N, C-alpha and C positions, 0 to 999 in steps of 0.2 A: 708818635711813639711806636717803637719797634714791637713786633709780636712777642720776642723773648722777653722784653720789659714787662709787658702786660701780664705775664705768668707770675709776677712777684708783686704783692701788695707793698712791700717795702719800697720798691722803686716807683710803682705807678701812684701810690697814695701818700707815702710818707716823704720820700726824696723826689717828689714830682718837680718837673721842670729843671732836673739836673741832668748832667751828660749821661747818666746811666739809662735815661729814658730812651735816648736815640742811639745808644751804642750797639755795635754788633757783638753778640755773645759767641764764645767765652771772651771776657775782657781781661786785660792785664791787671795785676794787683794795683799798679800805680793810678789806674783810671778809676778804681774804686776808692783808693785811700784819698786821692785829691778831691773827690766828691764829698766824702764824709768830712774831711777837714774843713770844708767850706760851709757845711751846714750849721744851723744854730745848735746851741748847747742842748736844748731839749731833745733834738733828734740824735745827736751824738751820745745822748745818755740813755738810749734804749737799751734794754737788758739782754745780755746773752744767757740763754737758760740751757744750752747744752752745747757741748764740743766733743766731737767724735773723731775717731780713726776707722776708716773702712778699707777693705780690700777688694779689688774689682777681680771677681772670678770668671768673667765672661771669656770663653774660648777665643775671641777675637782680640783680647788684650795682648799686646807684644810681649810683655812680661811674662804672661801665663804660657804663651807659646815658647818663648826662649828658655824657660825653665821647666818645660813639660808639665806645668801645672803645679809645681812646687811653690812657686811664688806668684803673687799678683801685684798689680800696680796698686799703691796705697795713696789714699787722699783724706783730707780732713773735711768734716761737714760741721757747720756752725748753725745753730738755730737762734733767731732773733724774735723776742716777743714784741709784738707792735701794740700800740696804744689801745686798740680796741679789742685785744685779746687774740688776734690772728697770729700766725706764726709764718715766718719766711726763712728759708734755709740757704745757706751760702756753702757752695762746694769750692774748696781750694786745692788745685792740683800743681804738681811740679813735674814737668816732662823733660826728656832729654832734648827735644826739639819743639818749637811752638806748635800747638795743635792747629788744625785747619781753622782759618778765620781769625787767628790771634797772632800778635806780633811778639809775644813774650812766653817764655817757658813757664812762668808763674801765671796761672790763669784762674779765673773765677766764674762759676755759673750761679745764678740766683733765681730761685724758684719757690713757690709755696708748696709744690708737690714733692714730698719727701721721697715717695717711691720712684718718681721720674729720675731724681738726681742719684739715686742708689740702686738703680737696677742692676741686677747681676753682681751684687756686692754682699760682702760679709762684715759684720760688725766686729771690730777687734776690741776697741775700748771706748768708754763713754763716761763724761763727767756732766751731770745735769742737775739742776734745781728746779723740779717739776712743780713744786708747791709755790710758796710766795718767793718770787726771784729776788735775789739781792742786787745791789747796784755796785758790786765789787768788780764786775766785768761787764763792759758796756760796749756798743757799737763803736765809739770812739777808741776804746782800748784795743778792740780788734784792729781797727785801721792802723793804730801805731804798731802792733804786733806784725801785721803784714808789711808794713813799711820797714821794720827791723829784718824780716826775712829777705827782703829785696836788698838791703845792705849787706847782710850776711853772705848773700850769694854773688854780690859784685865781684868780678874778676876771678870767679872760681867756676870752672866748667863742671857740667854734669859728669859724674864719675860713677860707673856701675858699681864699683867696690868701695865707694866713699860718699861723696855728696850726691846722692840720688833720691828717689821719691821717699825711701824709708827715712833717711837723714832728714828730710824736710818735714814730714809728717811728725815724726818723733820729737823733733825740735820744737814745732808749734804746740803740739799736744802737751808736752811734759814742761814747757815754759809756762803755759796756763795752769797745769796742775800744780807745780811747785810754787809759783809766785802766790797763788791763792789757796794754798794748802789748808789754812785754817777754816776758810769757807767750805771747801769741799769735804771737810771732816765733820761738819755739822750733821746732826740726824736727819735733816730734811734733805740733804744732798744724796743722789743716787750715783754709785760707782759700779762700773761695769768693765772688767770683773772686780768684784769688791776686794777679795783678799790681796792680789798683787798691787792694786792701786793704793789700797789703805796702807799697805806696808811702805810703799814709796813715799806717800804723803807725810808719814810719821817718821821718815828718815832711816827706815830699816833696811833699804837697799837702793842701789844706784839706777841710772836710767836704762843701762843695757839689761840688767836683770828684770826690771819691771816690763820693758818692752818686749822682751823674749817671752815672758810668761804670758803677756796678753795676746800674743800671737801664735804661740805653740802650745798646745793642749798636752803633749806627751813630755814627761819629765826627762826622759833620756834625750829626746830631741832638743829639749832646752838646754841641757848641759852642752851638747854639740854647738848649738847656735851661740850660746854665751862665749865658749872657748874660741870659735871662729872670729866672733866680732872683736873680742879683745886682742887676740893675735894679729888680725889685720890692721886694727887701729894702732897697735904698738909698732908695727912695720911702717905705717904711714908716718907716724911721729918721728920715727928714726931717720927716714929719708926725706922728709918735708919739714924742715924746721924754721924756715922764715918766708915772709912774703904772703901773698894771697893764697899760696897752695899750702901753708903750713896747717898742720893738724895738732889738735890737743886732746887730752882725755875727754871721754864722753861727758862726764859729769862737770869737768871744767868748762868744756864748751857750752853746756847748758846753762851754766851760771853766768856765762859771758852773754848768751842771747838775753837772759833776763835783765842783766845790768844795763844792756843797750836798749832793751825795751824801755825800762824805767827812765834812762836818760833821755830818750827821745820824746817821752811824754812831758818833760819839764819845759 
C-alpha cells in the first residue's frame, strides 16, 4: 500500500485491495471511478455528507500569479462518511496540463486530513448534511458524476475563457445542488452562503448569478462579473455552434450535465 493511500481510511480500510491502494497520487478520475464501479453495493452506498468549492489563494498558484491575485485556481472537495463514523475527503481538480505524477488533467487526491487538502484555500460554497446523512447522494453517485465530467471534457481543450477550472468546479457543484435541491432545502442541511444558494435551489436565479454571488462579496463587482460572463458566453455561442467546441447557455449546459449524469447511472 502506498504512503498516500495510508492517509485515507476510505482507501486503506473500506476499499482495501483495490487499485487505489497501490496507485500513485494524484490519480485520474477514471482510476477512481473504475474502482468504485467494481465495489459491492454497500461500499458504493456510502453517504456523501458535504460538497464544496474552494479557491487556492497560495502565491505559488499559477492562476493567482497570472491574475495578480484577483483569481485563484478553484477545485471541489467531497466529504464521505465511513461506516465507523470517520470521514474521508476527496479533492477534485481540473488543470490546463496534468499535474506532476498524473496522466490526466482531471485529478483526485484522497485524504482524511481536511486541512492538508485545503491548505492556502478559501471556501466559496458548501452543501452539507452534518446531522443524519441521507442516502440521496452516495459514493456511487459521485463516481458517475465524475464519469460524466470526463465525458463532458472529452475532445474539448482547456480554455482560459471558457472550459477552465471555474467551468468544471461550477458544473460539478451546481449539478449536485440542482439535482438534489429538495434534499438541500431541508432544515437539517447547511448551505454556505445560504442566501444565494437557497435562491438558486428554489429556482430564483441561474447558475451564473449564484456562482458569482458565492465567489464575489462586493455587489458592484458581482454586476461586472455577471455581465462579463454572459457577454463572453454569448460570443462563444455565436462563433462555436457545432461539434465538440460548441457552447450553450450556462443553465442549458448545466441541465445537460444533470441529464447525462442521470443517464449514466441507469
